[in-house]
C-alpha positions as CSV (number, residue, x, y, z in Angstrom):
1,M,-9.9,-7.5,-21.5
2,T,-12.8,-8.5,-19.1
3,T,-13.5,-11.3,-16.7
4,E,-16.8,-12.7,-17.8
5,N,-19.9,-11.8,-15.8
6,P,-17.5,-10.0,-13.0
7,T,-19.5,-9.0,-9.4
8,I,-16.4,-6.7,-9.0
9,D,-16.9,-4.6,-12.3
10,L,-14.3,-1.8,-12.8
11,T,-15.5,-1.1,-16.4
12,G,-14.9,2.4,-17.3
13,Q,-12.7,3.2,-14.5
14,V,-9.0,4.3,-14.9
15,A,-6.2,3.0,-12.7
16,I,-2.7,3.6,-12.2
17,V,-0.4,1.0,-11.3
18,T,3.4,1.7,-10.0
19,G,6.2,-0.7,-10.7
20,A,3.8,-2.8,-13.1
21,G,6.6,-3.7,-15.5
22,Q,7.2,-7.1,-13.4
23,G,6.4,-8.7,-11.1
24,L,3.4,-7.9,-8.6
25,G,2.6,-4.7,-10.4
26,R,2.1,-6.6,-13.8
27,A,-0.2,-9.3,-12.1
28,H,-2.1,-6.2,-10.5
29,A,-2.3,-4.5,-14.1
30,L,-3.6,-7.3,-16.1
31,A,-6.2,-8.3,-13.1
32,L,-7.4,-4.8,-12.8
33,A,-7.5,-4.7,-17.1
34,R,-9.5,-7.8,-16.7
35,R,-12.3,-6.3,-14.9
36,G,-12.3,-3.4,-17.3
37,A,-10.2,-1.2,-16.1
38,K,-8.1,1.3,-18.7
39,V,-4.4,1.1,-16.9
40,V,-1.5,3.3,-16.7
41,V,1.3,0.6,-16.2
42,N,4.2,2.8,-14.8
43,D,7.7,1.3,-14.2
44,L,10.9,3.2,-14.2
45,G,12.3,4.3,-17.5
46,S,15.4,6.6,-18.3
47,A,13.8,7.8,-21.2
48,G,10.0,7.7,-21.9
49,A,8.4,4.3,-20.9
50,P,10.3,1.3,-20.4
51,S,10.2,-1.6,-22.5
52,S,8.9,-3.7,-19.8
53,A,5.7,-1.2,-18.9
54,L,5.5,-1.0,-22.9
55,A,5.4,-5.0,-22.9
56,V,2.5,-5.1,-20.2
57,A,0.5,-2.4,-21.7
58,A,0.7,-4.1,-25.2
59,E,-0.5,-7.5,-23.2
60,I,-3.5,-5.8,-22.0
61,E,-4.0,-4.1,-25.3
62,A,-3.7,-7.5,-27.5
63,A,-6.3,-8.9,-25.0
64,G,-8.7,-6.2,-25.8
65,G,-8.0,-3.5,-22.9
66,E,-6.6,-0.6,-22.8
67,A,-3.5,0.6,-21.4
68,M,-0.7,3.7,-21.7
69,A,2.7,2.6,-20.5
70,D,4.5,5.4,-18.2
71,G,8.3,5.7,-17.2
72,A,8.1,8.3,-14.3
73,N,10.1,8.0,-11.1
74,V,7.8,8.0,-8.1
75,A,10.2,9.5,-6.1
76,D,10.3,12.6,-8.8
77,T,6.8,14.8,-8.0
78,A,6.9,16.4,-11.1
79,Q,7.5,13.4,-13.2
80,V,4.4,11.8,-11.3
81,E,2.2,14.9,-11.7
82,A,3.0,14.5,-15.6
83,M,1.8,10.9,-15.3
84,V,-1.7,11.7,-13.5
85,A,-1.9,14.9,-16.1
86,A,-1.3,12.0,-18.9
87,A,-3.8,9.8,-17.9
88,V,-6.6,12.6,-17.1
89,G,-5.9,14.1,-20.5
90,R,-6.5,10.6,-22.3
91,W,-9.5,9.3,-20.1
92,G,-10.5,12.0,-18.0
93,R,-10.5,10.5,-14.4
94,V,-8.6,8.6,-12.5
95,D,-10.4,6.1,-9.9
96,V,-7.9,3.9,-8.6
97,L,-4.2,4.1,-7.9
98,V,-2.1,1.2,-6.4
99,N,1.1,2.2,-5.4
100,N,3.5,-0.7,-5.8
101,A,6.8,0.4,-6.9
102,G,9.9,-0.3,-4.4
103,I,13.5,-1.2,-4.1
104,L,15.5,-3.0,-1.5
105,R,18.9,-1.7,-0.4
106,D,19.0,-4.7,2.4
107,R,21.9,-4.3,5.1
108,S,22.1,-4.7,9.0
109,F,21.6,-1.3,10.5
110,A,25.0,-1.2,11.6
111,K,26.7,-1.1,8.2
112,M,23.8,0.5,6.8
113,S,24.7,4.2,5.6
114,M,21.9,6.8,5.6
115,A,22.0,7.1,2.1
116,E,21.0,3.7,1.8
117,F,18.1,4.2,4.3
118,R,16.9,7.5,2.8
119,E,17.0,6.0,-0.6
120,V,14.3,3.5,0.3
121,I,12.4,6.0,2.3
122,E,12.1,8.4,-1.0
123,V,11.0,5.4,-3.3
124,H,8.4,3.7,-1.3
125,L,7.0,6.1,1.3
126,I,7.7,9.6,-0.3
127,G,7.0,7.8,-4.0
128,S,3.5,6.5,-2.4
129,A,2.6,9.9,-1.0
130,N,3.8,11.8,-4.1
131,C,1.4,9.3,-6.5
132,A,-1.5,10.0,-3.9
133,K,-1.2,13.8,-3.6
134,A,-1.1,13.9,-7.7
135,V,-4.2,11.9,-7.7
136,W,-5.8,13.4,-4.7
137,S,-7.7,16.5,-6.1
138,T,-9.0,14.7,-9.0
139,M,-10.4,12.0,-6.7
140,R,-12.0,14.6,-4.4
141,E,-13.5,16.4,-7.6
142,Q,-15.2,13.5,-8.8
143,A,-16.1,12.4,-5.0
144,Y,-14.6,8.5,-5.8
145,G,-11.2,6.9,-5.3
146,R,-9.4,4.1,-4.6
147,I,-6.1,3.8,-3.1
148,V,-3.9,0.9,-2.4
149,F,-0.6,1.3,-0.3
150,T,1.7,-1.8,0.0
151,T,2.9,-2.3,3.1
152,S,5.0,-5.5,4.2
153,G,5.3,-7.8,7.2
154,T,8.6,-6.6,7.5
155,G,7.1,-3.2,8.2
156,L,4.1,-4.9,10.5
157,W,6.7,-7.2,12.4
158,G,10.2,-6.5,11.3
159,N,12.8,-8.2,9.8
160,F,16.6,-8.6,9.8
161,G,18.6,-6.3,7.3
162,Q,15.5,-4.2,6.5
163,A,15.4,-1.4,8.9
164,N,15.0,1.1,6.3
165,Y,12.5,-1.2,4.3
166,A,10.3,-1.8,7.5
167,A,10.3,1.9,8.6
168,A,9.1,3.1,4.9
169,K,6.3,-0.1,4.6
170,M,5.1,1.0,8.4
171,G,4.8,4.7,7.2
172,M,2.2,3.4,4.6
173,V,-0.1,2.5,7.6
174,G,0.0,5.6,9.0
175,L,-0.3,7.5,5.9
176,M,-2.8,5.1,5.1
177,N,-5.0,5.9,8.4
178,T,-4.9,9.5,7.8
179,L,-5.9,9.8,4.3
180,H,-8.8,7.4,5.1
181,I,-10.3,10.2,7.6
182,E,-9.7,13.0,5.2
183,G,-10.8,11.4,2.1
184,A,-14.1,9.7,3.5
185,K,-16.7,12.2,2.6
186,Y,-15.2,12.5,-0.6
187,N,-15.8,8.5,-0.9
188,I,-12.0,8.2,-1.2
189,R,-11.2,5.0,0.3
190,V,-7.8,4.2,1.4
191,K,-6.3,0.7,2.2
192,C,-2.8,-1.4,2.3
193,L,-1.9,-4.4,0.9
194,A,0.9,-6.7,2.5
195,P,1.7,-9.2,-0.1
196,T,3.9,-12.4,0.5
197,A,5.0,-13.4,-3.3
198,G,7.8,-14.9,-5.2
199,T,8.8,-11.8,-6.7
200,A,12.4,-10.2,-7.8
201,M,12.8,-8.5,-4.5
202,M,12.3,-12.1,-2.7
203,E,14.7,-14.4,-5.0
204,G,17.4,-16.2,-3.0
205,L,15.5,-15.5,0.0
206,V,13.3,-18.3,0.5
207,S,13.4,-22.1,-1.0
208,E,12.6,-22.7,-4.6
209,E,9.3,-24.6,-3.6
210,V,8.2,-21.7,-1.6
211,Y,9.1,-19.1,-4.4
212,S,7.2,-20.9,-6.9
213,A,4.2,-21.2,-4.9
214,L,4.0,-17.8,-3.6
215,T,3.0,-16.4,-7.3
216,P,2.2,-12.5,-7.7
217,E,-1.1,-13.8,-9.6
218,S,-1.8,-15.3,-6.5
219,V,-2.1,-11.7,-4.3
220,S,-3.9,-9.4,-7.5
221,P,-7.5,-10.7,-6.5
222,G,-7.2,-8.9,-3.1
223,V,-6.3,-5.9,-5.2
224,V,-9.2,-6.4,-7.3
225,F,-11.4,-6.5,-4.3
226,L,-9.3,-3.4,-2.5
227,T,-10.2,-1.1,-5.6
228,G,-13.8,-2.0,-6.1
229,P,-16.8,0.2,-5.7
230,E,-17.7,-1.8,-2.3
231,A,-14.0,-2.0,-0.8
232,P,-13.3,-1.3,2.5
233,S,-11.1,1.4,3.8
234,K,-8.5,1.6,6.7
235,T,-7.8,-2.1,6.3
236,V,-4.8,-3.8,6.0
237,L,-5.2,-6.9,3.9
238,C,-2.3,-9.6,4.2
239,A,-2.1,-11.8,0.8
240,G,-0.1,-14.5,-0.5
241,G,-0.6,-18.1,-2.1
242,G,-4.2,-17.8,-2.0
243,S,-4.6,-17.0,1.6
244,Y,-5.9,-13.6,2.8
245,A,-5.9,-11.7,6.3
246,V,-6.2,-8.7,7.8
247,Y,-3.6,-6.5,10.3
248,K,-5.2,-4.8,13.3
249,G,-3.4,-2.8,15.7
250,F,-4.9,-3.5,19.0
251,E,-4.1,-1.3,22.4
252,T,-4.3,-3.2,25.8
253,R,-6.6,-1.7,28.4
254,G,-3.7,-0.8,30.5
255,A,-3.7,0.6,33.9
256,T,-4.2,4.2,35.2
257,L,-1.2,4.7,37.6
258,G,-1.3,8.5,38.4
259,R,1.3,11.0,37.7
260,G,3.5,11.0,41.0
261,D,7.3,10.6,41.1
262,D,7.0,7.1,41.7
263,A,4.8,6.6,38.4
264,A,7.8,4.7,36.8
265,E,8.2,2.3,39.5
266,Q,4.3,1.7,39.4
267,L,4.8,0.9,36.0
268,A,7.1,-1.8,36.6
269,D,4.9,-3.3,39.3
270,A,2.2,-3.2,36.8
271,W,3.6,-4.2,34.1
272,S,1.9,-7.6,33.7
273,C,-1.6,-5.9,34.4
274,V,-0.5,-3.3,31.3
275,L,0.5,-6.5,28.9
276,D,-2.7,-8.2,29.7
277,E,-4.8,-8.5,26.5
278,E,-8.2,-9.1,28.0
279,G,-10.5,-5.9,26.7
280,M,-8.3,-4.9,23.9
281,Q,-9.4,-2.5,21.4
282,T,-9.0,-0.7,17.9
283,N,-9.2,3.2,17.8
284,D,-10.7,4.9,14.9
285,G,-8.2,7.5,15.3
286,A,-5.4,9.3,17.6
287,F,-7.9,11.2,19.6
288,R,-9.7,8.4,20.7
289,Q,-6.5,7.1,22.8
290,T,-6.9,10.8,24.2
291,E,-10.2,10.7,25.1
292,R,-10.0,7.0,26.6
293,Y,-7.0,8.5,28.8
294,M,-8.9,11.5,30.1
295,Q,-11.9,9.4,30.9
296,N,-9.5,6.9,33.2
297,L,-8.2,10.1,34.9
298,K,-11.7,10.9,35.8
């Protein structure tokens, strides 16, 4: 199951896609398979692989590709480790991990229980960390890996009624930033996808016209790009309806006000200067911010 004469060729590579029984995950799994990847189609099942994952795996195989279905709960470390072990046992390696599995428990923060908050964090953030941890040693040993975390505009900018989801999704960006640094010398490139697509999680939240235009398939080329051999690292790619953009975090130049007793009042007086966007820059790591502040003090 391959795309004819692809520039981004994943032939012989092994990819794990979580939450791949439907929606975005299914589209990602099929897109990677068309590029030659052998795909672990993961979707939550009560016993073994669910019918949705089996159906996607069968679709890949019917088109001439290789796939296996898996029902691991990404929030369960032991199940995730078993899924990765099964992939390595069958194909000998894991090259690509696309963390896509997720749930919603939408409610305003005032009405949200902490159980609902933790449940979303467990699936999105802890689940993604579980999967990354399970493939990390394999990717280090083979000196190659491509990991995609699924963040969201809700995490990047906020959305009413989704405090739990937003916290998990912005956590993906922090996890990406650090794993990018730790994985660099092993050729492990880590990045985030912020998709906008008409999936089950969005149903009823947008108009039917918008919902039908934002197909999962229009996002998956971004995943193909992010998992290729020349893919960037430490990148947040926003994708939807065939449009692509990159989210960047910038820090203003700010103002150095000293550490006197009236520093808070000085900050209030200098607030417009602190907000000034001229000369904004990104930091390549947390210590870079510290270095800049030390230079300002000098």
